[in-house]
RODO-2510 file (C-alpha; in nm, 4 decimals, decimal comma):
residues 344
     n   res          X          Y          Z
     1     m    -2,1763     1,2076    -0,6977
     2     t    -1,8479     1,2221    -0,8253
     3     l    -1,6248     1,4703    -0,8206
     4     t    -1,4048     1,5017    -1,1598
     5     l    -1,1016     1,7017    -1,2020
     6     t    -0,8198     1,7085    -1,4109
     7     e    -0,4967     1,6072    -1,3108
     8     q    -0,3681     1,9498    -1,3274
     9     n    -0,6527     2,0632    -1,0998
    10     y    -0,5844     1,7695    -0,8530
    11     h    -0,2338     1,8756    -0,8191
    12     n    -0,3157     2,2549    -0,7568
    13     l    -0,5362     2,1730    -0,4800
    14     w    -0,2781     2,0218    -0,3229
    15     n    -0,0155     2,2837    -0,4048
    16     e    -0,2905     2,5426    -0,2439
    17     s    -0,3048     2,3244     0,0535
    18     n     0,0572     2,3035     0,1025
    19     q     0,0558     2,6627     0,1100
    20     q    -0,2006     2,6843     0,4068
    21     t    -0,0822     2,3989     0,5838
    22     p     0,2843     2,3285     0,5222
    23     p     0,4070     1,9861     0,5186
    24     l     0,5975     1,8642     0,8295
    25     v     0,9616     1,7679     0,7512
    26     d     1,1739     1,5161     0,9017
    27     p     1,5449     1,5702     0,7832
    28     d     1,6647     1,2719     0,9698
    29     a     1,4236     1,0595     0,8123
    30     g     1,4297     1,2136     0,4862
    31     s     1,0249     1,2688     0,5274
    32     k     0,7651     1,4908     0,4471
    33     k     0,3789     1,4642     0,5757
    34     y     0,1667     1,6239     0,3308
    35     f    -0,2125     1,6821     0,4626
    36     m    -0,5211     1,6416     0,2273
    37     p    -0,6964     1,9416     0,1094
    38     k    -1,0084     1,9642     0,2843
    39     l    -1,2285     2,0148    -0,0090
    40     l    -1,1428     1,6370    -0,1004
    41     g    -1,1484     1,5286     0,2094
    42     k    -0,9182     1,4128     0,5292
    43     g    -0,5920     1,2645     0,5938
    44     y    -0,2316     1,2520     0,4788
    45     n     0,0361     1,1038     0,2710
    46     l     0,3877     1,0514     0,4233
    47     d     0,6802     1,0693     0,1536
    48     f     1,0174     0,9117     0,2119
    49     a     1,3220     1,0180    -0,0162
    50     l     1,5081     0,6714     0,0135
    51     y     1,7502     0,7214    -0,2256
    52     p     1,8174     0,9910    -0,5013
    53     g     1,5466     0,8364    -0,7627
    54     c     1,3420     0,6419    -0,5290
    55     l     1,0573     0,7840    -0,3263
    56     l     0,8115     0,5957    -0,0946
    57     g     0,4793     0,7292    -0,0198
    58     i     0,2336     0,5989     0,2710
    59     f    -0,0875     0,7236     0,1832
    60     n    -0,3733     0,7142     0,4647
    61     y    -0,6902     0,9257     0,3724
    62     q    -1,0657     0,9360     0,3062
    63     y    -1,2303     1,1195     0,0055
    64     r    -1,5442     1,3290     0,1088
    65     e    -1,7022     1,1666    -0,2293
    66     d    -1,5904     0,9498    -0,5210
    67     v    -1,3123     1,1421    -0,7227
    68     q    -1,2252     1,1272    -1,0572
    69     i    -0,8700     1,2384    -1,1902
    70     q    -0,8277     1,2623    -1,5554
    71     w    -0,5302     1,3082    -1,7639
    72     e    -0,4429     1,3736    -2,1056
    73     e    -0,2037     1,1547    -2,3631
    74     m     0,1619     1,1983    -2,1451
    75     n     0,4962     1,0284    -2,1008
    76     y     0,5398     0,8668    -1,7810
    77     p     0,8894     0,8744    -1,7249
    78     t     0,9188     0,6620    -1,3885
    79     v     0,8219     0,2882    -1,2568
    80     g     0,5693     0,2816    -1,0063
    81     f     0,4697     0,0140    -0,7538
    82     w     0,1181     0,0564    -0,5833
    83     v     0,0207    -0,1994    -0,2537
    84     m    -0,3410    -0,1224    -0,1802
    85     l    -0,4111    -0,2280     0,2027
    86     c    -0,7671    -0,0645     0,2182
    87     g    -0,9925     0,0852    -0,0573
    88     t    -1,0215     0,0600    -0,4382
    89     i    -0,9195     0,2709    -0,7332
    90     c    -1,0673     0,1729    -1,0640
    91     q    -0,9084     0,2743    -1,4014
    92     s    -1,0706     0,3735    -1,7285
    93     n    -0,9230     0,0673    -1,8836
    94     g    -1,1013    -0,1582    -1,6881
    95     g    -0,8015    -0,2581    -1,4245
    96     v    -0,8832    -0,2511    -1,0433
    97     s    -0,6284    -0,1923    -0,7839
    98     d    -0,7682    -0,3211    -0,4077
    99     n    -0,6570    -0,5103    -0,1390
   100     r    -0,6449    -0,8143    -0,3848
   101     h    -0,4519    -0,6494    -0,6772
   102     n    -0,1279    -0,4487    -0,6699
   103     l    -0,0740    -0,1810    -0,9456
   104     i     0,2389    -0,1567    -1,1598
   105     l     0,2779     0,1304    -1,3498
   106     g     0,5625     0,1109    -1,6155
   107     s     0,7469     0,4134    -1,7947
   108     g     0,6680     0,4899    -2,1309
   109     m     0,3717     0,6782    -2,3582
   110     w     0,0175     0,6663    -2,1585
   111     q    -0,2801     0,6921    -2,3233
   112     q    -0,5964     0,9439    -2,2299
   113     g    -0,7487     0,7944    -1,9410
   114     s    -0,8463     0,8407    -1,5601
   115     a    -0,8638     0,6701    -1,2213
   116     t    -1,1378     0,6592    -0,9794
   117     f    -1,1092     0,6812    -0,5845
   118     r    -1,4057     0,5598    -0,3957
   119     e    -1,5363     0,7673    -0,0859
   120     q    -1,3920     0,5272     0,1473
   121     p    -1,0738     0,4791     0,3745
   122     l    -0,7491     0,4760     0,1454
   123     v    -0,4449     0,2925     0,2880
   124     y    -0,1815     0,2194     0,0367
   125     i     0,1863     0,2241    -0,0575
   126     d     0,3529     0,3756    -0,3448
   127     l     0,7226     0,3439    -0,4838
   128     v     0,7822     0,5771    -0,7478
   129     l     1,1620     0,4726    -0,9169
   130     s     1,3016     0,6812    -1,1830
   131     q     1,4210     0,4813    -1,4883
   132     e     1,8023     0,5096    -1,4053
   133     w     1,7479     0,3741    -1,0242
   134     f     1,5389     0,0954    -1,1512
   135     t     1,7710     0,0204    -1,4521
   136     s     2,0910    -0,0161    -1,1976
   137     f     1,9226    -0,1923    -0,9074
   138     f     1,8220    -0,4701    -1,1187
   139     a     2,1015    -0,4379    -1,4062
   140     n     2,3416    -0,7301    -1,5123
   141     e     2,7099    -0,7537    -1,5035
   142     n     2,6794    -0,5728    -1,8666
   143     r     2,4625    -0,2781    -1,6704
   144     e     2,1516    -0,4028    -1,8760
   145     l     1,8003    -0,4620    -1,7449
   146     p     1,7269    -0,8226    -1,8005
   147     p     1,4985    -0,9040    -2,0768
   148     a     1,2164    -1,0513    -1,8154
   149     l     1,1643    -0,6590    -1,6728
   150     s     1,2082    -0,4859    -1,9894
   151     f     0,8282    -0,4411    -2,0145
   152     l     0,8609    -0,1616    -1,7716
   153     i     1,0657     0,0725    -1,9467
   154     k     0,8805     0,1226    -2,2876
   155     n     1,0220     0,4804    -2,3463
   156     n     0,8325     0,6087    -2,6407
   157     d     0,6271     0,3328    -2,6824
   158     w     0,2826     0,2505    -2,5400
   159     q     0,2651     0,1587    -2,1770
   160     i    -0,0425     0,0227    -1,9958
   161     p    -0,0862    -0,0334    -1,6152
   162     l    -0,0567    -0,3893    -1,4716
   163     c    -0,3027    -0,5183    -1,1731
   164     p    -0,1563    -0,8644    -1,0559
   165     k    -0,2759    -1,0334    -0,7782
   166     t    -0,1216    -0,9720    -0,4039
   167     n    -0,0013    -1,2548    -0,2004
   168     l     0,0837    -1,2816     0,1886
   169     a     0,4351    -1,1878     0,1357
   170     i     0,3553    -0,8355    -0,0306
   171     e     0,1008    -0,7663     0,2287
   172     r     0,3635    -0,8700     0,4865
   173     v     0,5997    -0,6205     0,3733
   174     a     0,3434    -0,3422     0,3250
   175     h     0,2541    -0,3853     0,6916
   176     e     0,5645    -0,3686     0,8044
   177     i     0,6652    -0,0490     0,6424
   178     i     0,3459     0,1464     0,7684
   179     h     0,3985    -0,0085     1,0992
   180     c     0,8038     0,0743     1,1104
   181     p     0,8710     0,0746     1,4993
   182     y     1,1898     0,3056     1,4553
   183     k     1,2416     0,6811     1,3886
   184     k     1,5010     0,9081     1,2281
   185     t     1,7916     0,7821     1,0604
   186     t     1,6962     0,3854     1,1699
   187     q     1,3544     0,4334     1,0451
   188     r     1,4958     0,5349     0,6909
   189     l     1,7539     0,2542     0,6986
   190     f     1,4492     0,0007     0,7719
   191     l     1,2464     0,1398     0,4796
   192     q     1,5457     0,1179     0,2687
   193     g     1,5453    -0,2526     0,2998
   194     k     1,1786    -0,3296     0,3091
   195     s     1,0845    -0,1151    -0,0195
   196     q     1,3643    -0,3365    -0,2072
   197     q     1,2141    -0,6476    -0,0417
   198     l     0,8721    -0,4976    -0,1714
   199     i     0,9945    -0,4571    -0,5048
   200     t     1,1027    -0,8180    -0,5219
   201     s     0,7704    -0,9650    -0,3981
   202     i     0,5956    -0,8204    -0,6340
   203     l     0,8141    -0,8979    -0,9389
   204     t     0,9021    -1,2574    -0,8551
   205     p     0,5692    -1,4052    -0,9681
   206     i     0,5522    -1,1904    -1,2712
   207     v     0,9062    -1,3209    -1,3857
   208     a     0,8380    -1,6787    -1,2845
   209     e     0,5133    -1,6552    -1,5141
   210     q     0,7411    -1,5629    -1,8015
   211     g     0,9373    -1,8823    -1,7248
   212     k     1,2504    -1,6629    -1,6398
   213     l     1,4888    -1,8677    -1,3983
   214     k     1,7180    -1,6414    -1,1649
   215     p     2,0871    -1,7441    -1,2151
   216     l     2,3083    -1,8505    -0,9384
   217     y     2,4345    -1,5565    -0,7895
   218     q     2,8036    -1,5270    -0,7492
   219     m     3,0683    -1,2934    -0,6148
   220     k     3,4367    -1,1987    -0,7139
   221     p     3,6914    -1,2467    -0,4373
   222     t     3,7190    -0,8620    -0,4637
   223     t     3,3459    -0,8022    -0,4085
   224     l     3,3346    -1,0824    -0,1209
   225     a     3,6026    -0,8822     0,0807
   226     q     3,4014    -0,5443     0,0264
   227     i     3,0720    -0,7160     0,1688
   228     y     3,2835    -0,8223     0,4651
   229     a     3,4126    -0,4709     0,5146
   230     a     3,0563    -0,3483     0,5121
   231     r     2,9687    -0,5880     0,7397
   232     d     3,2540    -0,4430     0,9985
   233     v     3,1301    -0,0948     0,9227
   234     l     2,7930    -0,1900     1,0516
   235     r     2,9344    -0,3996     1,3604
   236     s     3,1057    -0,0716     1,4432
   237     r     2,8834     0,1638     1,4174
   238     l     2,5501    -0,0135     1,5702
   239     e     2,4379     0,3351     1,7464
   240     n     2,4661     0,5863     1,4599
   241     p     2,4493     0,3313     1,1375
   242     p     2,5265     0,4645     0,7689
   243     t     2,2592     0,4617     0,5116
   244     v     2,2457     0,1298     0,2753
   245     l     2,3542     0,4012    -0,0042
   246     e     2,6328     0,5425     0,1994
   247     l     2,7671     0,2101     0,3133
   248     a     2,7708     0,1018    -0,0435
   249     q     2,9799     0,4149    -0,1359
   250     q     3,1880     0,3686     0,1718
   251     v     3,3113     0,0038     0,0602
   252     g     3,2918     0,0842    -0,3474
   253     l     2,9760    -0,1458    -0,4168
   254     s     2,6823    -0,0759    -0,5706
   255     v     2,3521    -0,0788    -0,3496
   256     r     2,2238    -0,3719    -0,5462
   257     t     2,5655    -0,5650    -0,5359
   258     l     2,5710    -0,4750    -0,1381
   259     h     2,1983    -0,6086    -0,0836
   260     n     2,2700    -0,9245    -0,2732
   261     g     2,5784    -0,9992    -0,1021
   262     f     2,4221    -0,9657     0,2521
   263     q     2,1585    -1,2201     0,1214
   264     f     2,4336    -1,4308    -0,0423
   265     l     2,6562    -1,4527     0,2572
   266     f     2,4872    -1,4161     0,5659
   267     a     2,0992    -1,5068     0,4287
   268     t     1,9481    -1,1867     0,5409
   269     t     1,9052    -0,8487     0,4788
   270     i     2,1284    -0,5395     0,5578
   271     f     1,8753    -0,4202     0,7949
   272     n     1,8033    -0,7778     0,9581
   273     y     2,1782    -0,8167     0,9992
   274     l     2,1813    -0,4553     1,1778
   275     t     1,9097    -0,5753     1,4303
   276     e     2,0470    -0,8920     1,4843
   277     q     2,3740    -0,7417     1,5719
   278     r     2,1950    -0,4719     1,8156
   279     m     1,9933    -0,7281     2,0067
   280     i     2,3214    -0,8883     2,0804
   281     l     2,4504    -0,5572     2,2081
   282     a     2,1481    -0,5207     2,4118
   283     v     2,1902    -0,8305     2,6145
   284     q     2,5331    -0,7397     2,6665
   285     q     2,4342    -0,3730     2,8064
   286     l     2,1456    -0,5647     3,0203
   287     r     2,3509    -0,8176     3,1550
   288     e     2,6985    -0,6647     3,1730
   289     i     2,6660    -0,2865     3,1849
   290     n     2,3441    -0,3105     3,3829
   291     q     2,2040    -0,0268     3,1805
   292     s     1,8050     0,0401     3,2184
   293     v     1,5799    -0,0773     2,9550
   294     l     1,4891     0,2614     2,8728
   295     e     1,8724     0,3589     2,7963
   296     v     1,9108     0,0053     2,6164
   297     a     1,6179     0,0884     2,3667
   298     n     1,7425     0,4003     2,2574
   299     l     2,1350     0,2841     2,2311
   300     v     1,9886    -0,0282     1,9915
   301     g     1,7480     0,2479     1,8183
   302     y     1,4026     0,2045     1,9271
   303     a     1,2314     0,5411     2,0084
   304     n     0,9748     0,3346     2,1815
   305     p     1,0506     0,1200     2,5024
   306     a     0,7449    -0,0811     2,4624
   307     k     0,8067    -0,1823     2,1063
   308     f     1,1909    -0,2695     2,1908
   309     a     1,0551    -0,4935     2,4539
   310     v     0,8163    -0,6549     2,2074
   311     a     1,0925    -0,7139     1,9804
   312     f     1,3488    -0,8422     2,2337
   313     k     1,0986    -1,0997     2,3973
   314     r     0,9968    -1,2111     2,0274
   315     k     1,3625    -1,2766     1,9560
   316     f     1,4733    -1,4321     2,2999
   317     g     1,1670    -1,5486     2,4714
   318     i     1,1955    -1,3192     2,7871
   319     t     1,1677    -0,9559     2,8195
   320     p     1,4636    -0,7063     2,8571
   321     s     1,4040    -0,6829     3,2303
   322     e     1,4224    -1,0377     3,3095
   323     c     1,7176    -1,0577     3,0999
   324     a     1,8608    -0,8097     3,3311
   325     q     1,7784    -0,9980     3,6095
   326     g     1,9615    -1,2881     3,4626
   327     k     1,6835    -1,5092     3,3285
   328     k     1,8019    -1,7550     3,0754
   329     i     1,7394    -1,6814     2,6899
   330     d     1,5473    -1,9440     2,5211
   331     r     1,7418    -2,2201     2,3806
   332     i     1,6313    -2,1825     2,0098
   333     a     1,7438    -1,7887     2,0104
   334     l     2,0455    -1,9109     2,1676
   335     l     2,1151    -2,1187     1,8371
   336     e     2,0322    -1,8529     1,6209
   337     l     2,2835    -1,6049     1,7805
   338     k     2,5374    -1,8613     1,8371
   339     p     2,8092    -1,5107     1,9157
   340     l     2,5728    -1,4872     2,2503
   341     l     2,6702    -1,8526     2,3572
   342     k     3,0017    -1,7289     2,5430
   343     l     2,8435    -1,4551     2,7006
   344     l     2,5259    -1,6325     2,8429
***
């Protein structure tokens, strides 16, 4: 059996469910947790407002039966990226989104159609971006969208969904998003970086197939100084870091330029740089200040001390407790974190 619903009826069911069971709101993380209508099945979806115009959704639910959602001809004003980790969605145009194929929804005019969700566990991520946010993130110096990505913005022209093959890089980032070890503001900062990494991982092979080469990234001296200023801000606020948007605004850069600048200068993402600095702080606190593992875990943004211990050992080759007792850190980790050489 297949339950067939119009898009409006489907949304009405969710709205009624939200009134009966209000979503759980976490303002620090910028998230809302919605519970699936019992008539449809069980599970939830977790939405994060990462930036104005950028929404991340994590879905984990199962329908009671196959559900087909039908829509009329419409204007789709956003750009969407879906990564399926478990389950299958079949579209009326023949496209299939599953653990081997992503789903890309460009903005533009959509023909009448439908999507069928199978009666099986569904776990997937979607990123919904406004045209303004998507264009500004990938804009060139003239604030224009590169031609290689123009197919995603059709405005009043017809648009079709794409189902490109997934790869290990996309799967890895998707799993990191779903299993984020952080909470509150730190969680939001982590998801901001990972979401942009996910978009890049999805679009890179598509652009490569079009024969487009990414130009060498270059920075003006003033931009260089602003990137270093952002680095200094992060170093001074390890316990309570700003969001990427706040950091970009503070130093007078766009989010895109800030991300590209960190990759260019430090060969890492903003979040990974912050994590690296926090690990340095963790070693200092464990060895010099003699704080407990729990205190240090909280200080460097881990709500779960066990997850902090796992991350610490993965980074340094020893546990936080062993570090506090004076055990030497793995030599490779020392070479990677040169600022620690004079401390250990």
